[in-house]
N, C-alpha and C positions, 0 to 999 in steps of 0.2 A: 756374052761374057761380062761379069762385073768387072769393071776397071777402077772402082773407086778405091783409094786410099783412105783408111779410118785410123785416126789417132785417138786413144782412150787414154785419161790421164786422171790422177787423183786430184781432188778439189776439197778444200775443207775439211772435216774429219772424216767422212764415208762417202762424200758424193763422186760423181764421174763427169769429168768433162769430154766431150767428143766433137772432133774435127772431121769433116768429110770433104775429101779434096779429089778434083778430077784433073790427072796428070795431062791431059790433052788441052783442055780448055783453060785450065787454071783456075777454075771455079773452085771456091772453097766455103763451106758453110759450118757454122758454130751451131750446136744444138744445147740450149740452156747456157747460163752463165753464172754457175755459183761463186766465181771469184775470177777477175779478170786477168789476174798476174799469170796463172797457169797457162791460159789461152795463149797470152802475148809471148810466153816463154817458147811455146811449141811453135808458133808462127814466126818467130825470129830464128828458131833452129832450122826449120824447113824451108824458110823463104816464102811460104804460102802467103797470098794476099786474101784476106777475108772480104767476101761481099755480102753474106747474107747470115742472120741469126735468126734461128727458128726457136721460138719459146713453146715450152709444153703447158706451164701453167704459173700462176701468180704466186706461188709461195716463196718466202725470201730468199731460200736457199738454191733456187734456180734462177734468180734474177737479180742478185744483189750487185752483182759484177756487171751488169748490162751496160748501166751508163758509162762506166770506164771503158770498156770494150768498145762500144760505139763511138766514143769520142776519139779514142786511139786509131780505130782503123775506117771509120766512116761507113760500116756496114749497114746494110738496110735490116731492119727488125721487123719480123712478122710473127703474130701470135694470136691468140685466141681472141674472137670478136667479144666474146662474154667478158673479158678482163680489160677492155679497151680503156676504162677509167681507173683500173688498179694498177696496171703495169706502164710506167712511164717510159716513154722512148718508143712505142710501137710505130711504124711507118705504114704497115698494112695489117688487115687483120683477116682471119679465115673462119670459117665455120665447116660443118662436118661435110665431107665429099669435096672440097674446094682442092685445087691444084695450084702449086707454087711452081714457077717455072726459073730454073737457077742451073745457068750454063746448059748442061747436056741433058740435066735433070727434070722430070715432072715428079714433083714430090707431093704426095697425097696426105692431106689433113683428114685424120679419122678421130672424130669425136668420141672419147672414152670416158665419160664423167664418173664420178663416184668418190673418188679420192678429193677432187674438186670439181665444181660443176663446170669449170672451163677447161679442164684437162684435154689437150689434142696429143694423140700420138702421130708421129711423122714417119711416113713409109716411101722408101725410094725403091719402086717395083722394079726398076730397069737393073738395079744394083742388088736386088734381093736383101736390102738392109732395112730396118725400122728402129725407131727410137720410141719406146713405150712410156717414158717419163716416170711417173710415180703410179701408173697403173697396175702395169706386169712387171714384176721383179724375177730375177732367176729363183725358183722355188718358191715364189711368194707373190703377193700383191700390196698395194696401198692400203694402209686404213681408210676407212669410209668416213670422211670428214664432214663433207658438205651436202653428198648424195645419200642414197640410202643402199641398203642391201642388194635390192632388186636391180637398181641402176649399175651398181658395181658389177653383178653378174653379168648384166647384160652386155656391159663393155667388154669384160674378159672374154665372154662367148663371141663377141663381135671379131675381136683380134683373132681368135681362133679360127674364125670361119673366113675371114678375109685374107689373113696371111698364109702363104704356102708353107708347108713344113718346113721347108729348107731356109726360109727367111732366118737372117743372123740379125739377133736383137740384142740391142744396148738399152739401157735404162739409167735410172737416175742415182742409184746408191748401191753400195757393196754391202749387202744384207744376207748374203746366201749362206754363210755358215749358220746363223741362227735359223734361217729359213728351213735349212736341212734337218735340224735337230727337231723343229717342230713337225715338219711334213713326216719324219720317220714315226712320230708320236701318234699320228692319225691315220697314216697309210703303211703300217709295218710290216705288210705281206707283199709289197712293192719290190721286187728285185731290182728293177732298173733303178728305183730310187736309192736303195742300199748302196749300189755301185756308184752312183752319182754322188751320194754323201761321202763317200770314201774318196772320191776325186777331189770334192770340195776343201775336205779337210786337208788333203796333201799340198793344195795349190796353196790354201793360207798358210800351212805351216812353213811353206818355201818363200811366202811374202808376195805371191803373185796373185793378180785378180781372178776372180771367177766368173767374170764377163768378157766378152759376150756369150750369149747363150742361143738356142735356137729354138724356133716354135715347135719343132718335132720333139725336142728334148724336154720341153715344157709339158707338152700334152702326155709325155709318158711319165713325168715325175711330179710335176706341180699340183699339189692337192687342190689348189684354188681353180686350176681349170677342169680338174677331173670329177666335177660334180654329177657327172652321169655314170660314172664308173660304179659297176656293182660291188667290187671289192672294197671300195673306199666307203661306200654307202653302208656295207654290213660293218665296217670296221667302226663307223660312228652310230650303228644303231638306227639309220634311216633308210634302210631298204625301201626301195620304190618311191620314195620321196621326190617331189618336185625338185630339179636340181638348183634352182634359186634357193630353196629352203636349205639343201645339203650345203650350197656354197655359205649361207649366212651362217649356219653352225660351225664349219671351218673357220670362218673369219672370227666369231665371237670367242672361240677357243684360242684362237692365236692372240686376240686382243688381251685375254686374261693369262697369257703363257708368260 
């Protein structure tokens, strides 16, 4: 039974901050630091002591608050080995398949390049939660900036294969409403997607976040994960095509949307 307490909160204009806390050991982990102040506010409110900061990738909107949060808390910072020269303040680095031991947790580092080459998704298997940075979003995925389409598809497919369907997924941004509108345009006959889009619209109208999501929900509704689905392929005019090619077409359309 998962025991972790997770606090998700807004940072900057559309980023999320995330803190994961174990009530028994007192271990607390931050994932990415778009801005230090919201993290320090939640730590003050809860009385939690931050021990580790896990970084997903080097983009400024995920690390610009890192120095201030590290200085204020003394937390140990772990990030991708590929960005040891890009992210100031790293104490330890990881590569694909490495494990970070934090309190009672064994946190798995999953390399998911494409958005950036250094992107790491963090998985807490015992807690059934993961943070996918800017690789997998609710109903979407990150833009392909440093990798290529085949690399990004391989990373998304990897997450779909590794993470159990019930995994609760956190990510870097609140993009779900725009993602839902686009998803309906490319996968219009997906009843689960239509229902999800209605739910997203209601959440945003109420000023509530659309995250976290689950892998099961994304597999049913996220067009970037559904490149093998015959219905989506038909809607795109890509019946029987290689899934990587289908994904690339979806991503190209989103880039132009």
